[in-house]
Backbone as CSV, one residue per row, in Angstrom:
resi,resn,N_x,N_y,N_z,CA_x,CA_y,CA_z,C_x,C_y,C_z
1,MET,-2.090,-10.429,0.645,-2.969,-9.517,1.326,-2.284,-8.811,2.488
2,ALA,-1.150,-9.325,2.937,-0.458,-8.718,4.066,0.014,-7.307,3.727
3,ASN,0.310,-7.044,2.461,0.783,-5.727,2.045,-0.332,-4.831,1.522
4,GLU,-1.557,-5.326,1.568,-2.684,-4.566,1.048,-2.963,-3.343,1.918
5,ARG,-3.206,-2.200,1.263,-3.565,-0.985,1.995,-4.968,-1.128,2.565
6,LEU,-5.159,-0.601,3.751,-6.487,-0.557,4.352,-6.908,0.901,4.481
7,TYR,-8.100,1.211,4.014,-8.613,2.574,4.078,-9.793,2.623,5.047
8,GLY,-9.838,3.668,5.844,-10.978,3.903,6.721,-12.154,4.426,5.913
9,GLY,-13.251,4.674,6.597,-14.478,5.120,5.935,-14.324,6.409,5.148
10,GLU,-13.701,7.420,5.740,-13.546,8.704,5.048,-12.653,8.565,3.823
11,SER,-11.565,7.842,3.983,-10.646,7.651,2.853,-11.317,6.856,1.739
12,SER,-12.057,5.830,2.121,-12.772,5.019,1.125,-13.799,5.864,0.382
13,ALA,-14.509,6.706,1.105,-15.513,7.576,0.478,-14.851,8.559,-0.481
14,PHE,-13.712,9.110,-0.091,-12.971,10.057,-0.923,-12.556,9.381,-2.229
15,ILE,-11.951,8.211,-2.124,-11.485,7.484,-3.306,-12.672,7.077,-4.179
16,THR,-13.735,6.604,-3.556,-14.930,6.195,-4.305,-15.525,7.371,-5.065
17,ALA,-15.578,8.538,-4.434,-16.117,9.725,-5.101,-15.247,10.118,-6.292
18,LEU,-13.933,10.043,-6.125,-13.045,10.365,-7.243,-13.222,9.377,-8.389
19,VAL,-13.389,8.103,-8.058,-13.640,7.096,-9.090,-14.955,7.405,-9.808
20,ALA,-15.988,7.739,-9.050,-17.297,8.034,-9.645,-17.220,9.232,-10.594
21,LEU,-16.487,10.272,-10.197,-16.329,11.432,-11.076,-15.648,11.042,-12.385
22,GLN,-14.641,10.205,-12.290,-13.933,9.762,-13.487,-14.808,8.854,-14.347
23,ARG,-15.522,7.937,-13.705,-16.386,7.012,-14.452,-17.480,7.775,-15.174
24,ALA,-17.985,8.856,-14.565,-19.028,9.667,-15.204,-18.519,10.303,-16.491
25,GLN,-17.211,10.424,-16.611,-16.605,10.977,-17.817,-16.129,9.880,-18.767
26,GLY,-16.500,8.628,-18.466,-16.200,7.519,-19.366,-14.850,6.861,-19.170
27,VAL,-14.177,7.165,-18.072,-12.866,6.566,-17.806,-13.074,5.123,-17.335
28,PRO,-12.327,4.156,-17.862,-12.445,2.765,-17.419,-12.159,2.640,-15.913
29,LEU,-12.802,1.679,-15.281,-12.731,1.519,-13.826,-11.306,1.408,-13.303
30,ASP,-10.498,0.533,-13.876,-9.133,0.355,-13.364,-8.326,1.641,-13.463
31,GLN,-8.464,2.328,-14.568,-7.759,3.597,-14.759,-8.276,4.648,-13.767
32,ALA,-9.584,4.696,-13.570,-10.183,5.650,-12.629,-9.714,5.372,-11.204
33,TYR,-9.624,4.092,-10.843,-9.175,3.739,-9.493,-7.705,4.120,-9.295
34,GLN,-6.875,3.827,-10.272,-5.458,4.188,-10.160,-5.295,5.689,-10.000
35,PHE,-6.048,6.461,-10.778,-6.006,7.915,-10.666,-6.486,8.363,-9.285
36,ALA,-7.587,7.799,-8.826,-8.163,8.201,-7.537,-7.212,7.893,-6.388
37,GLU,-6.619,6.725,-6.398,-5.707,6.357,-5.323,-4.458,7.250,-5.348
38,ALA,-3.924,7.502,-6.529,-2.753,8.375,-6.637,-3.094,9.794,-6.176
39,THR,-4.270,10.279,-6.542,-4.707,11.612,-6.118,-4.879,11.663,-4.617
40,TYR,-5.465,10.614,-4.042,-5.636,10.543,-2.586,-4.267,10.594,-1.897
41,ARG,-3.340,9.756,-2.355,-2.005,9.734,-1.732,-1.293,11.072,-1.871
42,GLU,-1.380,11.688,-3.047,-0.733,12.985,-3.274,-1.361,14.067,-2.390
43,THR,-2.681,14.068,-2.303,-3.389,15.077,-1.502,-3.060,14.941,-0.024
44,THR,-3.115,13.728,0.495,-2.836,13.538,1.919,-1.363,13.768,2.230
45,SER,-0.490,13.453,1.302,0.939,13.682,1.513,1.245,15.186,1.514
46,ARG,0.643,15.904,0.587,0.879,17.346,0.471,0.255,18.111,1.629
47,LYS,-0.976,17.741,1.993,-1.706,18.472,3.024,-1.518,17.880,4.417
48,GLY,-1.128,16.619,4.481,-1.015,15.946,5.763,-2.354,15.477,6.299
49,ARG,-3.384,15.584,5.494,-4.735,15.169,5.888,-5.595,15.073,4.637
50,ASN,-6.799,14.514,4.784,-7.704,14.468,3.639,-8.964,15.280,3.906
51,SER,-8.853,16.250,4.795,-9.969,17.148,5.091,-9.859,18.399,4.229
52,PHE,-10.996,18.934,3.832,-11.046,20.124,3.004,-11.986,21.144,3.635
53,GLY,-11.646,22.414,3.515,-12.597,23.475,3.800,-13.547,23.576,2.622
54,ASN,-14.651,24.274,2.787,-15.668,24.382,1.746,-15.093,24.921,0.441
55,ASP,-14.427,26.062,0.483,-13.860,26.662,-0.730,-12.769,25.773,-1.337
56,GLU,-11.978,25.179,-0.477,-10.900,24.298,-0.920,-11.458,23.071,-1.635
57,LEU,-12.551,22.520,-1.120,-13.180,21.355,-1.748,-13.743,21.719,-3.115
58,LEU,-14.415,22.852,-3.200,-14.974,23.271,-4.486,-13.870,23.497,-5.511
59,GLU,-12.772,24.106,-5.099,-11.621,24.312,-5.989,-11.063,22.969,-6.456
60,PHE,-10.949,22.012,-5.544,-10.462,20.679,-5.887,-11.391,20.008,-6.898
61,LEU,-12.687,20.075,-6.673,-13.647,19.434,-7.575,-13.659,20.083,-8.951
62,ARG,-13.373,21.367,-9.018,-13.329,22.056,-10.318,-12.192,21.523,-11.202
63,LEU,-11.192,20.918,-10.607,-10.117,20.309,-11.385,-10.669,19.247,-12.342
64,PHE,-11.761,18.598,-11.947,-12.331,17.533,-12.772,-13.093,18.069,-13.971
65,GLU,-13.500,19.323,-13.909,-14.152,19.929,-15.077,-13.146,20.223,-16.171
66,GLN,-11.897,20.385,-15.779,-10.846,20.732,-16.729,-10.248,19.513,-17.401
67,ARG,-10.570,18.321,-16.958,-9.970,17.103,-17.511,-10.641,16.691,-18.784
């Protein structure tokens, strides 16, 4: 547990929402979580934050319609 990642409330909500979107499309939980965590890390690494503007968030969410 010493190496376990700790997520704050906003990060946890972000990852949980991504998991929920994937689960709604029938993706198994473990696979959905791995995808969500990788997406979170990629997004925060690329942007330097996990905040989105309104248009930016809608564009991001539309990516899930294409999957």
